[in-house]
Structures are given as structure tokens and as C-alpha cells.
C-alpha positions as CSV (number, residue, x, y, z in Angstrom):
1,M,59.8,99.0,96.9
2,T,62.0,99.2,94.0
3,C,65.5,97.2,94.7
4,V,67.2,100.5,95.1
5,A,64.8,102.1,97.6
6,M,65.2,99.2,99.4
7,A,69.1,99.4,99.2
8,I,68.8,103.3,100.0
9,S,66.8,102.0,103.6
10,L,69.4,99.2,104.7
11,G,71.5,102.3,104.5
12,T,69.7,104.9,106.2
13,M,72.8,104.8,109.0
14,A,75.5,104.9,106.4
15,Q,79.3,106.1,107.0
16,S,80.2,105.5,103.3
17,K,78.6,107.8,99.9
18,V,77.8,104.9,97.3
19,Y,76.2,106.8,94.0
20,F,74.5,105.5,91.4
21,T,72.7,106.1,88.1
22,K,71.0,103.8,85.5
23,D,72.6,105.1,82.7
24,I,74.5,102.7,81.6
25,S,76.5,105.2,79.0
26,P,79.6,106.5,78.4
27,E,77.9,109.8,79.9
28,G,76.3,108.0,82.7
29,L,80.1,106.7,83.9
30,V,81.4,110.1,83.6
31,A,79.0,111.8,85.7
32,V,78.8,109.0,88.2
33,Y,82.7,109.4,88.6
34,K,82.4,113.4,89.0
35,A,79.7,112.7,91.4
36,L,82.3,111.3,94.2
37,G,84.0,115.4,93.6
38,V,87.6,113.2,93.9
39,E,89.6,114.2,90.5
40,A,92.1,111.6,89.2
41,K,95.2,113.7,89.4
42,G,99.2,112.3,87.9
43,R,99.4,109.0,85.6
44,V,95.5,107.1,86.0
45,A,95.6,103.8,85.9
46,V,92.5,102.4,85.0
47,K,91.9,99.1,85.9
48,I,89.9,97.1,84.5
49,S,89.5,93.2,83.0
50,T,89.6,93.4,79.3
51,G,88.0,90.1,79.3
52,E,89.2,86.1,78.2
53,G,89.3,85.3,74.3
54,G,85.9,84.4,73.6
55,N,83.7,86.2,76.2
56,N,82.0,89.3,75.4
57,H,80.2,90.5,78.5
58,Y,83.8,92.6,79.7
59,L,83.1,96.6,79.6
60,K,83.4,97.5,76.1
61,P,86.2,100.5,74.8
62,T,83.2,101.9,73.3
63,L,81.5,102.6,77.1
64,I,85.0,103.2,78.9
65,R,86.1,105.5,76.5
66,N,85.1,109.3,77.3
67,L,86.1,108.4,81.2
68,V,90.0,107.5,80.4
69,E,90.1,110.1,78.0
70,D,88.5,112.5,80.2
71,V,91.5,111.4,83.4
72,Q,94.1,110.8,80.5
73,G,94.5,107.3,82.0
74,T,96.4,104.5,81.0
75,I,94.4,100.7,81.1
76,V,96.3,98.2,83.2
77,E,95.7,94.7,83.3
78,C,98.1,92.0,84.5
79,C,98.6,88.3,83.0
80,T,95.8,85.6,84.4
81,A,97.0,81.9,86.3
82,Y,95.1,79.6,84.9
83,G,96.0,79.8,81.0
84,G,94.0,80.7,78.8
85,S,94.4,83.6,76.2
86,R,95.6,86.0,78.8
87,Q,98.4,84.1,80.8
88,D,101.1,84.2,78.2
89,V,102.1,87.7,77.6
90,S,102.0,87.7,74.1
91,K,98.0,85.8,73.7
92,H,97.5,88.8,76.3
93,W,98.4,91.3,74.2
94,A,96.7,89.9,71.2
95,T,93.2,89.8,73.4
96,I,93.5,93.3,73.9
97,H,94.0,94.1,70.1
98,D,91.2,91.7,69.4
99,H,88.6,93.4,72.3
100,G,89.3,97.2,70.9
101,F,91.2,98.2,73.4
102,D,94.8,98.9,72.3
103,S,93.3,101.3,69.2
104,I,92.0,103.5,71.4
105,F,93.8,103.8,74.6
106,A,97.0,103.5,76.3
107,V,97.5,99.8,77.9
108,D,99.8,98.5,80.1
109,I,100.4,94.9,81.1
110,M,101.7,95.7,84.3
111,D,103.4,92.4,85.1
112,E,104.4,92.0,81.6
113,Y,108.5,92.3,82.7
114,D,108.3,92.3,86.5
115,Q,106.5,92.1,89.3
116,I,107.3,93.6,93.1
117,R,105.8,92.8,96.8
118,I,103.6,95.3,98.8
119,P,103.0,95.3,101.8
120,V,99.3,93.9,103.6
121,K,97.9,94.9,107.0
122,D,96.5,91.9,107.5
123,R,98.6,89.0,107.9
124,K,96.8,85.7,108.8
125,H,97.5,84.4,105.4
126,L,99.7,86.3,103.0
127,K,103.0,88.2,104.0
128,Y,102.9,90.4,101.4
129,D,100.6,91.1,98.3
130,I,102.6,90.4,94.2
131,V,102.0,92.8,91.7
132,G,102.6,93.5,88.7
133,G,105.9,96.1,88.5
134,H,104.5,98.6,86.5
135,L,101.9,99.5,89.4
136,A,104.6,101.7,90.6
137,N,104.3,103.8,87.9
138,Y,101.3,105.5,88.5
139,D,100.2,107.8,91.3
140,F,95.9,107.5,90.9
141,M,93.9,104.5,90.1
142,I,90.7,103.9,89.0
143,N,89.6,100.6,89.6
144,L,86.4,100.1,87.2
145,A,85.3,96.9,87.8
146,H,82.4,94.9,86.0
147,F,79.8,93.4,88.6
148,K,78.8,89.9,87.6
149,G,79.2,86.1,88.7
150,H,82.4,84.2,89.3
151,A,83.5,80.4,89.4
152,M,85.4,80.9,92.6
153,G,84.4,83.8,94.5
154,G,81.3,83.8,93.9
155,F,81.1,87.4,92.8
156,G,83.3,89.6,91.2
157,G,83.6,93.3,92.1
158,V,85.9,96.1,93.2
159,L,87.5,94.2,95.8
160,K,88.4,91.4,93.1
161,N,89.2,93.8,90.8
162,A,91.6,95.2,93.1
163,S,93.2,92.1,94.6
164,I,93.0,89.1,91.7
165,G,93.2,91.9,88.9
166,V,96.2,93.8,90.0
167,A,97.9,90.9,90.8
168,S,100.6,89.2,89.1
169,T,100.7,86.1,87.3
170,A,102.4,84.6,90.9
171,G,100.4,86.9,92.8
172,K,97.6,85.5,91.7
173,T,98.7,82.0,93.0
174,Y,99.6,83.2,96.2
175,I,96.1,84.4,96.4
176,H,94.1,81.8,95.2
177,T,95.9,79.3,97.6
178,A,95.7,81.6,100.4
179,G,99.7,82.4,100.6
180,K,100.9,78.7,100.3
181,T,102.6,79.2,96.8
182,S,103.7,81.8,94.4
183,D,104.4,79.0,91.9
184,V,101.8,78.9,88.6
185,T,102.8,75.4,88.5
186,Q,101.5,74.2,91.6
187,L,97.8,76.0,91.5
188,W,96.3,73.6,90.8
189,N,97.0,70.9,93.3
190,K,94.1,69.7,95.5
191,E,96.5,70.4,98.6
192,N,97.3,74.0,97.4
193,L,94.3,75.4,96.2
194,A,92.3,77.2,98.6
195,A,88.8,75.9,97.8
196,G,85.8,73.5,99.8
197,P,86.7,73.9,103.1
198,T,89.1,76.5,102.9
199,Q,87.3,78.3,100.7
200,D,86.9,81.1,103.8
201,L,90.6,81.5,103.6
202,F,90.9,82.2,99.5
203,L,88.3,85.1,100.7
204,E,90.3,86.5,103.6
205,S,93.5,86.4,101.0
206,M,91.8,88.6,98.3
207,A,90.8,91.2,100.7
208,A,93.9,91.4,102.7
209,A,95.4,92.0,99.0
210,A,92.8,94.3,98.1
211,Q,93.5,96.3,101.0
212,G,97.0,96.2,100.1
213,V,96.6,98.0,97.1
214,H,94.3,100.7,98.8
215,D,96.9,101.5,101.1
216,Y,99.8,100.9,98.4
217,F,97.5,104.1,96.9
218,H,97.4,106.7,100.5
219,G,93.6,107.5,99.1
220,N,94.2,108.2,95.6
221,I,92.1,105.4,94.5
222,I,88.1,105.8,94.1
223,Y,85.8,102.5,92.8
224,I,83.1,102.0,90.1
225,N,81.3,98.9,89.7
226,V,79.4,98.5,86.5
227,M,76.3,95.9,86.5
228,N,75.3,94.9,83.2
229,N,75.9,91.8,81.7
230,M,75.9,90.3,84.5
231,S,76.9,86.3,83.8
232,V,76.8,83.7,86.8
233,D,80.4,83.6,85.0
234,C,83.1,85.9,85.5
235,D,85.1,88.0,82.3
236,C,87.6,85.4,82.5
237,D,85.6,82.7,81.8
238,G,85.5,82.5,77.6
239,H,82.2,80.6,77.3
240,P,80.3,82.6,80.3
241,A,76.4,81.7,80.5
242,A,74.0,84.2,79.3
243,P,73.3,86.8,81.8
244,Q,69.5,85.9,82.9
245,L,69.4,89.4,85.2
246,K,68.3,92.2,83.7
247,D,71.1,95.3,83.6
248,M,70.9,97.7,86.5
249,G,73.2,101.2,86.5
250,I,76.7,102.0,87.7
251,L,77.6,102.6,91.2
252,A,80.4,104.3,92.8
253,S,82.2,105.0,95.9
254,T,85.7,105.7,97.8
255,D,84.8,102.6,99.7
256,P,85.7,99.2,98.1
257,V,83.4,97.6,100.7
258,A,80.4,99.8,100.7
259,L,80.3,99.6,97.2
260,D,80.3,95.9,96.5
261,K,77.8,95.5,99.8
262,A,75.4,97.8,97.7
263,C,75.9,96.2,94.4
264,L,75.4,92.3,96.2
265,D,71.9,94.7,97.9
266,L,70.8,95.3,94.5
267,V,71.0,91.9,93.2
268,F,69.6,89.7,96.5
269,N,66.4,92.2,97.3
270,H,65.8,92.5,93.3
271,K,62.2,91.3,92.9
272,Q,62.2,88.4,89.8
273,A,60.2,88.8,86.7
274,E,59.6,87.8,83.6
275,G,63.2,87.5,82.1
276,D,65.1,89.3,84.9
277,N,66.1,86.9,87.4
278,E,68.2,87.4,90.0
279,K,68.0,84.0,91.2
280,P,71.3,81.7,89.2
281,L,73.4,84.6,90.5
282,I,72.7,84.6,94.3
283,E,72.8,81.1,93.8
284,R,76.4,81.3,92.4
285,I,77.1,84.0,94.8
286,N,76.3,81.3,98.1
287,R,77.1,78.3,96.6
288,Q,81.2,80.2,97.8
289,H,80.2,81.8,100.5
290,G,80.9,84.9,98.5
291,T,79.5,87.6,100.3
292,Y,81.9,87.2,103.2
293,I,84.6,89.2,101.6
294,V,83.1,92.4,102.1
295,D,82.0,91.1,106.2
296,Y,86.1,89.9,106.5
297,A,87.2,93.1,104.8
298,E,85.4,95.3,107.1
299,K,86.6,93.1,110.0
300,I,90.2,94.1,109.2
301,G,89.5,97.8,108.1
302,L,89.5,98.0,104.4
303,G,85.8,100.0,104.6
304,S,82.3,100.0,105.7
305,R,79.4,97.3,104.9
306,K,76.7,100.5,105.7
307,Y,76.3,102.8,103.3
308,K,73.9,105.4,101.6
309,L,72.7,104.8,98.2
310,I,72.7,107.9,96.5
311,S,70.8,108.4,93.2
312,I,72.2,111.2,90.8
313,D,69.5,110.5,88.3
314,K,67.1,113.4,88.1
């Protein structure tokens, strides 16, 4: 049984639809977006990671161009909380330029000038979510994520892209410390950082923040994961490990929990072959208890882990 067929069988009793194509191309990306049957209207934000300087695994402008143009969207980003080439606004703009985004698209660093607080339903750790102030300028969001590993979250998909990705520098700090502080200068203090024994608090905080962004758009949000260049390291890493797992495809849903779960299932059910090794990515996810975010996101009502995987390929 192929990994796709296995994931379909696991989702027979699905509540959420997840659409899938093996065609990782500009045309495939547009096709899987249109399969959702939800039209992006008004002022459309396309949330991606523009990639850390030195990283070459991020979603390329040539891949996403047709979709962004089709919806007349604006690429949106926020600054990071760990230094590097994207925490400082001027360096972030330089990285965006070096990676070719601003020569093709309108680009908005949403926290360049200010930030806002938006409500969260789950207040176990966070009292609110701190996001880029320009989020208020958009009517619709396409959460376009690159599915891959992540040093702290275990993996990065649409849940991470909605939470850490939309958060300002202060907001990222607030999530990473599970609500202890929004002061980025205090982020790496051991007593503040939600890591090690408190890793689940960080993952719960990410889920709560993702739900805050989801609710902010009142249903005017869709989710897409591109499963290519799946390094164990995130696009936020300037020197990522080479991917050992071959590209799988593009998946899309209106349910972010179902979407990330479907991608995880494809990885965990993958059968190793020469030059196509899922084990390093699985080890990275397990090391960080990464799958817990989908469990908790379902628990707080963001979505369902049950899904039906629907291939749009002929």
C-alpha cells in the first residue's frame, strides 16, 4: 500500500476534507487551491516564510507566483525573535529582496511599524496573541506553509505558520515562553524558555495562537502545506541539513489540524527506500513531541484529526 493510500484508509471516517496532488508546480498549487472551493476575496494575505539568509529550502517565488497572482494577494511576514537575517527590519527586507520576493509580489512585513493583540479562546498559557499590526489590513488569509522539520517544534506546517509565523517578535517570544514574557531580550533565559520538560506548554501555546488567528478571520482563511525539500531543519535555519526524504506533494484544507495530521501521517507511514529516508524527520518530530500540537489543537476545538484525503490527480 502506498503512503497516500494508507493515509486515505486511515481517514475513511473523516470529518474534514484534505485535498492532495503530487504535482509540486505552480499549476499544481493553483489546482489544489481551487479544489477547496473557497474563493479568496478582498484584501488577501498570503502568509509564507521568506526564508532565513543562507537557506535555500523555502517556497520559491517561481512556485507560488501563479497562486499569488490569481488571488491578487500580498506576501505577508513578521520579524523573528532569534536574531539572524530577519529579526531586524532592514535585514529582513534585504533577505526578502535577495530571495526574489519583492521583485514579483507586493510584500508586507506586518510588524514593521506596530503590533496588535487579538483574542485567544484557550487561555491556559496565553492571555492574547500578539501579531503584526498590519494583520488588520486583510480580509482573507491563505496560510501557505512549507512542511518540514523544526528544531523546537519538531515540525513546521500550517499550525506553526499561523502561530509563530503571524506573531510579531514580541508575540513569538510570548508563545515560546508559554506566556511568561514578551520581552525578546529575556527569551533565552532558561527560566523563561518553554523547552525540555515544559515543551508541551510551548506546543499548547502555539495551538492557542493558531486558533486566535483562525478565529480572527471568521472563516476567511484556508491552509496549504507544500511537502518538498523536507529537511529536519526549518526555513528559519540559515544552514539547514540536506533533505533525506523525497518530495511528496501539496495538500490543502479548510481545517489546519486535519491538514497537518495528514502530512504527519504521510511521513510516518512512508516506506523507506534508497535515497528516500523518512527516519531523520520522524526522529526530529519525536524528539520534540511534535505531534502533540495536533492533539491539543483538536482538544481546544481548532479542528479535527480525522480526515479524508482526496487526490485531485487524474
